C-alpha positions, 0 to 999 in steps of 0.5 A: 453476516459473518465476514472473513478478512484476509490481510498480510502487509502494511497497506492492507492493515491501514486499509482494514483499519478504516473498515473493521470498525464500522463492519464490527458494529453490525457484523461478525468479522474474523481477521486472518493475517497471512504473515506476508509482512512479519517484521514488527515494524511492518506488522504488529506496530500497525495494529498497535497504532491503528487500533486494528483488532488482534488477528483471530488467525495468524498464518505466519507464511511470510517467506519465499517466492510469490508462487511458493507463498501464494501456494502455502496461503491457499493451502492454509486458507482452505480448511480455515474457510471450511471451519469459519464458514463465512458469508463473504471474504473480504480482501484488499489491494494487490498482494499475494494475500489478496490473490490467495484469499480471493482464489480460496474463497471463490473455489469454495463458492464463497463470495469475494469482496475486493476493496480497491478494485479496478486499479491498473498500472497496465504493466503485467510484468508487475506481480501486483498487477497480476494479483489485482486483475485476477482477484477483480475477475473472481470477485462478486463485489468490486469496491472501486476508489475511483470512477476510473477504476470502475471504467477499467472493470467495465472495459474488461467486462468484469462479472461482479457488481462494481460500486465506487465507494471512494478510497479507504486510505482517505478515512485513515489519513483524516484520522491520522494526519492531524495527529502526525502533523504536530509530532515535529519531535519525530522529525527532529529525532532523525536530526531533520527539520520540517520542510527540508528533507526528502523522504524515500521508500523503495522495495518493489522487485523490479527496482531492488532485485536488479543490481543495476537499477539498485545502483541507480537508486543509491546514486539518486540518493547521493545526488539529491540536493537536500537531506534524505531519510530512507527507511529501508524495507527488509527486502531492500536491505538484503538486496543492498547487502547482496549488491555490495552497496549497503556500505556506500549508501551508509557513508553517503553524505546527508543520507539517513538510513533507518529501519522501517517505521511505524505508521504514525512516525512514517506519517509525520515524516511524510507530512513534513517532507519537502518531497517524497520519492517512492516506488510504492503505490500507497505512498504515492497516494498518501503524499497526495493526501498530505499535500507533498509532491512525489516522484515515483520511481517507476514508469507507470502508476495505478494512481494516474490522477496524482500525475494528471494534477501535477503532484506526482511525476513518473521518473522510473530510475532515471537519475537525471529525470528524477532530480528534475522531478524533485526540484519542480514547483508545487502545484497550486490546486490539489482537488479531492480525488479519492472521496470524503473520508466515509469510504469505509462506511460505504464498503460495509453498506455495499457488502451488506447487499451480498446478504440479499 
Protein backbone atom coordinates (compact mmCIF):
# COMPACT_ATOMS: atom_id res chain seq x y z
CA UNK A 1 0.00 0.00 0.00
CA UNK A 2 0.98 3.62 -0.43
CA UNK A 3 0.06 5.73 2.61
CA UNK A 4 0.14 9.51 2.78
CA UNK A 5 0.69 10.63 6.38
CA UNK A 6 -0.14 14.20 7.40
CA UNK A 7 1.53 15.69 10.49
CA UNK A 8 2.03 19.25 11.65
CA UNK A 9 2.81 19.65 15.36
CA UNK A 10 4.82 18.25 18.25
CA UNK A 11 2.37 15.58 19.50
CA UNK A 12 1.84 14.32 15.97
CA UNK A 13 5.58 13.93 15.38
CA UNK A 14 5.78 11.82 18.53
CA UNK A 15 2.81 9.65 17.56
CA UNK A 16 4.02 9.20 14.00
CA UNK A 17 7.38 8.00 15.32
CA UNK A 18 5.60 4.96 16.78
CA UNK A 19 3.87 4.06 13.50
CA UNK A 20 6.24 5.09 10.72
CA UNK A 21 8.81 2.34 11.48
CA UNK A 22 6.49 -0.68 11.34
CA UNK A 23 4.54 0.94 8.49
CA UNK A 24 7.62 1.36 6.29
CA UNK A 25 8.72 -2.23 6.87
CA UNK A 26 5.87 -3.41 4.64
CA UNK A 27 4.44 -0.39 2.84
CA UNK A 28 5.34 2.91 1.19
CA UNK A 29 4.80 6.03 3.28
CA UNK A 30 4.78 9.58 1.93
CA UNK A 31 5.19 11.96 4.87
CA UNK A 32 3.73 15.47 4.66
CA UNK A 33 4.59 18.14 7.24
CA UNK A 34 2.09 21.00 7.05
CA UNK A 35 4.34 23.33 9.02
CA UNK A 36 1.69 24.01 11.68
CA UNK A 37 4.60 23.98 14.14
CA UNK A 38 7.51 25.57 12.29
CA UNK A 39 9.96 26.62 15.04
CA UNK A 40 12.93 24.27 15.28
CA UNK A 41 12.20 23.66 18.97
CA UNK A 42 8.68 22.47 18.10
CA UNK A 43 9.45 20.74 14.82
CA UNK A 44 12.84 19.67 13.44
CA UNK A 45 14.28 18.64 16.81
CA UNK A 46 11.54 16.01 17.13
CA UNK A 47 12.41 14.47 13.78
CA UNK A 48 16.07 14.39 14.85
CA UNK A 49 15.53 12.88 18.31
CA UNK A 50 12.80 10.38 17.46
CA UNK A 51 14.27 9.11 14.21
CA UNK A 52 11.20 10.16 12.26
CA UNK A 53 11.97 10.12 8.51
CA UNK A 54 12.52 13.44 6.80
CA UNK A 55 9.23 14.76 5.37
CA UNK A 56 8.77 14.17 1.67
CA UNK A 57 6.79 17.40 1.48
CA UNK A 58 6.96 20.46 3.75
CA UNK A 59 4.06 22.84 3.18
CA UNK A 60 5.24 25.67 5.52
CA UNK A 61 1.69 26.78 6.37
CA UNK A 62 2.11 27.58 10.05
CA UNK A 63 0.64 31.05 10.55
CA UNK A 64 -2.83 32.57 10.62
CA UNK A 65 -6.17 31.83 12.24
CA UNK A 66 -7.52 28.30 12.53
CA UNK A 67 -9.85 28.91 9.59
CA UNK A 68 -7.21 30.50 7.36
CA UNK A 69 -4.62 27.87 8.24
CA UNK A 70 -6.99 24.98 7.54
CA UNK A 71 -8.08 26.54 4.24
CA UNK A 72 -4.46 26.92 3.05
CA UNK A 73 -3.72 23.32 4.05
CA UNK A 74 -6.72 22.06 2.08
CA UNK A 75 -5.62 24.01 -0.96
CA UNK A 76 -2.08 22.63 -0.74
CA UNK A 77 -3.09 19.04 -0.03
CA UNK A 78 -5.57 18.72 -2.91
CA UNK A 79 -2.99 18.63 -5.77
CA UNK A 80 -0.59 16.62 -3.60
CA UNK A 81 -3.17 13.89 -3.16
CA UNK A 82 -3.64 13.86 -6.91
CA UNK A 83 0.07 13.42 -7.63
CA UNK A 84 0.80 10.89 -4.86
CA UNK A 85 -2.41 8.88 -5.42
CA UNK A 86 -2.30 7.14 -2.01
CA UNK A 87 -4.37 4.10 -1.09
CA UNK A 88 -5.18 5.77 2.24
CA UNK A 89 -4.39 8.89 4.25
CA UNK A 90 -3.22 8.63 7.86
CA UNK A 91 -3.88 11.48 10.31
CA UNK A 92 -3.22 11.88 14.03
CA UNK A 93 -4.97 13.62 16.90
CA UNK A 94 -6.97 16.84 16.75
CA UNK A 95 -5.13 19.70 15.04
CA UNK A 96 -5.87 21.80 11.97
CA UNK A 97 -3.51 19.48 10.10
CA UNK A 98 -5.65 16.51 11.17
CA UNK A 99 -8.86 18.01 9.86
CA UNK A 100 -7.31 19.34 6.66
CA UNK A 101 -5.66 16.01 5.86
CA UNK A 102 -8.81 14.06 6.56
CA UNK A 103 -11.17 16.39 4.70
CA UNK A 104 -8.94 16.71 1.63
CA UNK A 105 -8.68 12.92 1.41
CA UNK A 106 -12.38 12.25 2.00
CA UNK A 107 -13.36 14.76 -0.69
CA UNK A 108 -11.21 12.81 -3.19
CA UNK A 109 -12.69 9.50 -2.09
CA UNK A 110 -9.46 8.34 -0.41
CA UNK A 111 -9.99 6.33 2.81
CA UNK A 112 -8.90 8.12 5.99
CA UNK A 113 -7.38 6.35 9.00
CA UNK A 114 -7.52 8.43 12.19
CA UNK A 115 -5.13 7.60 15.02
CA UNK A 116 -6.44 8.69 18.46
CA UNK A 117 -10.03 8.55 17.28
CA UNK A 118 -12.97 8.86 19.67
CA UNK A 119 -11.35 11.14 22.23
CA UNK A 120 -13.76 13.72 23.62
CA UNK A 121 -13.56 16.64 26.04
CA UNK A 122 -17.25 17.40 25.27
CA UNK A 123 -16.34 21.08 24.96
CA UNK A 124 -17.18 22.31 21.47
CA UNK A 125 -15.66 25.73 22.22
CA UNK A 126 -12.24 24.07 21.82
CA UNK A 127 -10.96 24.04 18.22
CA UNK A 128 -9.36 20.67 18.97
CA UNK A 129 -12.73 19.15 19.86
CA UNK A 130 -14.27 20.30 16.59
CA UNK A 131 -11.28 18.94 14.66
CA UNK A 132 -11.42 15.52 16.27
CA UNK A 133 -15.21 15.14 15.96
CA UNK A 134 -15.27 16.16 12.31
CA UNK A 135 -12.29 13.97 11.45
CA UNK A 136 -13.87 10.96 13.14
CA UNK A 137 -17.05 11.30 11.12
CA UNK A 138 -15.23 11.41 7.78
CA UNK A 139 -12.82 8.57 8.53
CA UNK A 140 -13.07 5.04 7.19
CA UNK A 141 -10.89 3.61 9.96
CA UNK A 142 -11.12 4.86 13.56
CA UNK A 143 -8.10 3.79 15.61
CA UNK A 144 -8.94 4.27 19.29
CA UNK A 145 -6.51 4.42 22.22
CA UNK A 146 -9.09 3.24 24.77
CA UNK A 147 -12.36 1.39 25.07
CA UNK A 148 -13.99 4.62 26.28
CA UNK A 149 -13.04 6.30 23.00
CA UNK A 150 -14.65 3.42 21.12
CA UNK A 151 -17.82 3.84 23.15
CA UNK A 152 -17.93 7.56 22.31
CA UNK A 153 -17.91 6.70 18.61
CA UNK A 154 -20.62 4.09 19.08
CA UNK A 155 -22.86 6.64 20.82
CA UNK A 156 -22.31 9.12 18.00
CA UNK A 157 -23.02 6.56 15.29
CA UNK A 158 -19.67 7.01 13.52
CA UNK A 159 -19.75 5.24 10.17
CA UNK A 160 -16.13 4.05 9.99
CA UNK A 161 -14.68 0.79 11.25
CA UNK A 162 -13.69 1.14 14.92
CA UNK A 163 -10.59 -0.66 16.23
CA UNK A 164 -9.11 -0.28 19.73
CA UNK A 165 -5.34 -0.37 19.19
CA UNK A 166 -4.04 1.24 22.40
CA UNK A 167 -2.14 4.49 22.62
CA UNK A 168 0.87 4.98 20.37
CA UNK A 169 2.30 7.38 22.95
CA UNK A 170 2.93 4.36 25.19
CA UNK A 171 5.17 2.89 22.48
CA UNK A 172 7.27 6.05 22.40
CA UNK A 173 7.32 6.47 26.19
CA UNK A 174 8.64 2.94 26.65
CA UNK A 175 11.49 3.73 24.27
CA UNK A 176 12.36 7.26 25.40
CA UNK A 177 11.61 7.44 29.14
CA UNK A 178 14.33 4.99 30.26
CA UNK A 179 16.88 7.00 28.27
CA UNK A 180 15.51 10.27 29.64
CA UNK A 181 15.50 9.20 33.29
CA UNK A 182 19.28 8.84 33.42
CA UNK A 183 19.82 12.36 32.01
CA UNK A 184 19.83 14.19 35.31
CA UNK A 185 22.37 16.54 33.74
CA UNK A 186 19.48 18.04 31.76
CA UNK A 187 17.71 18.90 35.02
CA UNK A 188 20.85 20.29 36.65
CA UNK A 189 21.49 22.47 33.59
CA UNK A 190 18.39 24.45 34.56
CA UNK A 191 19.60 24.85 38.15
CA UNK A 192 17.05 22.32 39.43
CA UNK A 193 17.16 19.16 41.50
CA UNK A 194 15.25 15.98 40.63
CA UNK A 195 11.92 15.71 42.42
CA UNK A 196 11.97 19.30 43.71
CA UNK A 197 10.31 21.39 40.99
CA UNK A 198 7.10 21.85 39.02
CA UNK A 199 7.07 21.59 35.23
CA UNK A 200 4.51 23.87 33.55
CA UNK A 201 3.21 24.16 29.98
CA UNK A 202 0.43 26.40 28.65
CA UNK A 203 -0.51 27.17 25.07
CA UNK A 204 -4.26 26.71 24.51
CA UNK A 205 -6.09 29.71 23.11
CA UNK A 206 -8.71 29.57 25.87
CA UNK A 207 -5.97 30.22 28.42
CA UNK A 208 -3.35 32.40 26.77
CA UNK A 209 -5.48 34.54 24.44
CA UNK A 210 -7.54 35.84 27.38
CA UNK A 211 -5.44 38.38 29.28
CA UNK A 212 -7.41 37.81 32.52
CA UNK A 213 -6.81 34.06 32.43
CA UNK A 214 -3.21 34.61 31.42
CA UNK A 215 -2.79 36.84 34.46
CA UNK A 216 -4.14 34.03 36.65
CA UNK A 217 -1.56 31.69 35.16
CA UNK A 218 1.25 34.09 36.07
CA UNK A 219 -0.16 34.45 39.60
CA UNK A 220 -0.28 30.67 39.95
CA UNK A 221 3.36 30.30 38.96
CA UNK A 222 4.36 33.07 41.38
CA UNK A 223 2.58 31.33 44.25
CA UNK A 224 3.74 27.74 43.75
CA UNK A 225 5.76 26.61 46.77
CA UNK A 226 8.60 25.08 44.77
CA UNK A 227 10.82 26.05 41.84
CA UNK A 228 8.99 26.19 38.50
CA UNK A 229 10.32 25.41 35.03
CA UNK A 230 8.16 26.95 32.30
CA UNK A 231 9.15 26.22 28.67
CA UNK A 232 7.20 28.93 26.89
CA UNK A 233 5.39 28.15 23.64
CA UNK A 234 5.85 30.87 20.96
CA UNK A 235 2.11 31.63 21.06
CA UNK A 236 2.21 32.05 24.83
CA UNK A 237 5.31 34.24 24.69
CA UNK A 238 3.62 36.58 22.23
CA UNK A 239 0.51 36.82 24.43
CA UNK A 240 2.59 37.49 27.55
CA UNK A 241 4.36 40.34 25.74
CA UNK A 242 1.07 41.77 24.47
CA UNK A 243 -0.54 41.63 27.92
CA UNK A 244 2.46 43.27 29.60
CA UNK A 245 3.06 40.17 31.73
CA UNK A 246 6.40 38.98 30.34
CA UNK A 247 8.57 41.12 32.64
CA UNK A 248 6.51 40.21 35.69
CA UNK A 249 6.93 36.51 34.92
CA UNK A 250 10.63 36.86 34.19
CA UNK A 251 11.19 38.53 37.56
CA UNK A 252 9.10 36.05 39.57
CA UNK A 253 11.20 34.37 42.26
CA UNK A 254 11.78 30.68 41.61
CA UNK A 255 10.24 30.71 38.11
CA UNK A 256 12.62 29.58 35.39
CA UNK A 257 11.37 30.63 31.95
CA UNK A 258 12.95 28.91 28.97
CA UNK A 259 12.42 28.35 25.24
CA UNK A 260 10.55 25.25 24.02
CA UNK A 261 12.47 22.03 24.60
CA UNK A 262 13.31 19.00 22.51
CA UNK A 263 11.52 15.75 23.25
CA UNK A 264 14.34 14.04 25.14
CA UNK A 265 15.06 17.07 27.33
CA UNK A 266 11.37 17.69 28.01
CA UNK A 267 10.83 14.02 28.87
CA UNK A 268 13.78 14.04 31.27
CA UNK A 269 12.40 17.13 33.00
CA UNK A 270 8.93 15.62 33.13
CA UNK A 271 10.12 12.29 34.56
CA UNK A 272 11.99 14.04 37.38
CA UNK A 273 9.35 16.68 38.18
CA UNK A 274 7.47 16.69 41.48
CA UNK A 275 4.29 17.78 39.67
CA UNK A 276 3.22 18.84 36.18
CA UNK A 277 0.77 21.68 35.48
CA UNK A 278 -0.47 21.86 31.90
CA UNK A 279 -3.30 22.59 29.51
CA UNK A 280 -1.97 20.04 26.99
CA UNK A 281 -3.77 16.77 26.50
CA UNK A 282 -0.57 15.04 25.43
CA UNK A 283 1.41 16.24 28.43
CA UNK A 284 -1.33 15.04 30.81
CA UNK A 285 -0.91 11.57 29.39
CA UNK A 286 2.90 11.73 29.32
CA UNK A 287 2.83 12.66 33.01
CA UNK A 288 0.65 9.64 33.76
CA UNK A 289 2.97 7.32 31.85
CA UNK A 290 5.94 8.77 33.76
CA UNK A 291 4.24 8.38 37.15
CA UNK A 292 4.16 12.12 37.87
CA UNK A 293 0.99 13.75 39.29
CA UNK A 294 -0.63 16.30 37.00
CA UNK A 295 -2.78 19.39 37.44
CA UNK A 296 -4.75 20.25 34.30
CA UNK A 297 -5.34 23.96 33.75
CA UNK A 298 -8.65 23.31 32.02
CA UNK A 299 -12.18 22.57 33.18
CA UNK A 300 -12.28 19.34 31.17
CA UNK A 301 -10.04 16.70 29.64
CA UNK A 302 -10.25 14.06 26.95
CA UNK A 303 -8.14 11.77 29.18
CA UNK A 304 -10.67 11.26 31.99
CA UNK A 305 -9.08 7.97 33.04
CA UNK A 306 -6.13 9.91 34.46
CA UNK A 307 -8.53 11.93 36.62
CA UNK A 308 -10.50 8.89 37.74
CA UNK A 309 -7.33 7.18 38.97
CA UNK A 310 -6.32 10.28 40.95
CA UNK A 311 -3.15 11.05 38.98
CA UNK A 312 -4.67 14.08 37.29
CA UNK A 313 -6.80 16.90 38.75
CA UNK A 314 -8.90 19.42 36.83
CA UNK A 315 -8.29 22.90 38.21
CA UNK A 316 -9.07 25.17 35.25
CA UNK A 317 -7.28 28.46 36.03
CA UNK A 318 -8.60 28.64 39.57
CA UNK A 319 -5.41 29.53 41.41
CA UNK A 320 -6.46 28.20 44.83
CA UNK A 321 -7.75 24.93 43.40
CA UNK A 322 -4.59 24.47 41.34
CA UNK A 323 -2.35 25.09 44.35
CA UNK A 324 -4.30 22.56 46.42
CA UNK A 325 -4.13 20.00 43.60
CA UNK A 326 -0.38 20.50 43.24
CA UNK A 327 0.06 19.71 46.96
CA UNK A 328 -2.07 16.52 46.98
CA UNK A 329 -0.67 13.08 47.78
CA UNK A 330 0.37 10.76 44.96
CA UNK A 331 -1.93 7.73 44.49
CA UNK A 332 -0.53 4.31 45.33
CA UNK A 333 -1.83 2.50 42.24
CA UNK A 334 -1.17 3.45 38.62
CA UNK A 335 -2.99 0.97 36.37
CA UNK A 336 -2.02 0.33 32.74
CA UNK A 337 -4.68 2.44 31.03
CA UNK A 338 -3.36 2.90 27.54
CA UNK A 339 -1.97 -0.38 26.29
CA UNK A 340 1.20 -2.43 26.18
CA UNK A 341 3.47 -0.46 23.87
CA UNK A 342 2.53 -2.29 20.68
CA UNK A 343 -0.10 0.15 19.40
CA UNK A 344 1.99 1.11 16.36
CA UNK A 345 1.99 -2.46 15.11
CA UNK A 346 -1.78 -2.71 15.63
CA UNK A 347 -2.29 0.54 13.70
CA UNK A 348 -0.44 -0.91 10.72
CA UNK A 349 -2.35 -4.20 10.91
CA UNK A 350 -5.65 -2.33 10.98
CA UNK A 351 -4.67 -0.14 8.02
CA UNK A 352 -3.80 -3.24 6.02
CA UNK A 353 -7.42 -4.34 6.31
CA UNK A 354 -8.36 -1.32 4.19
CA UNK A 355 -6.72 -2.93 1.16
CA UNK A 356 -9.15 -5.84 1.06
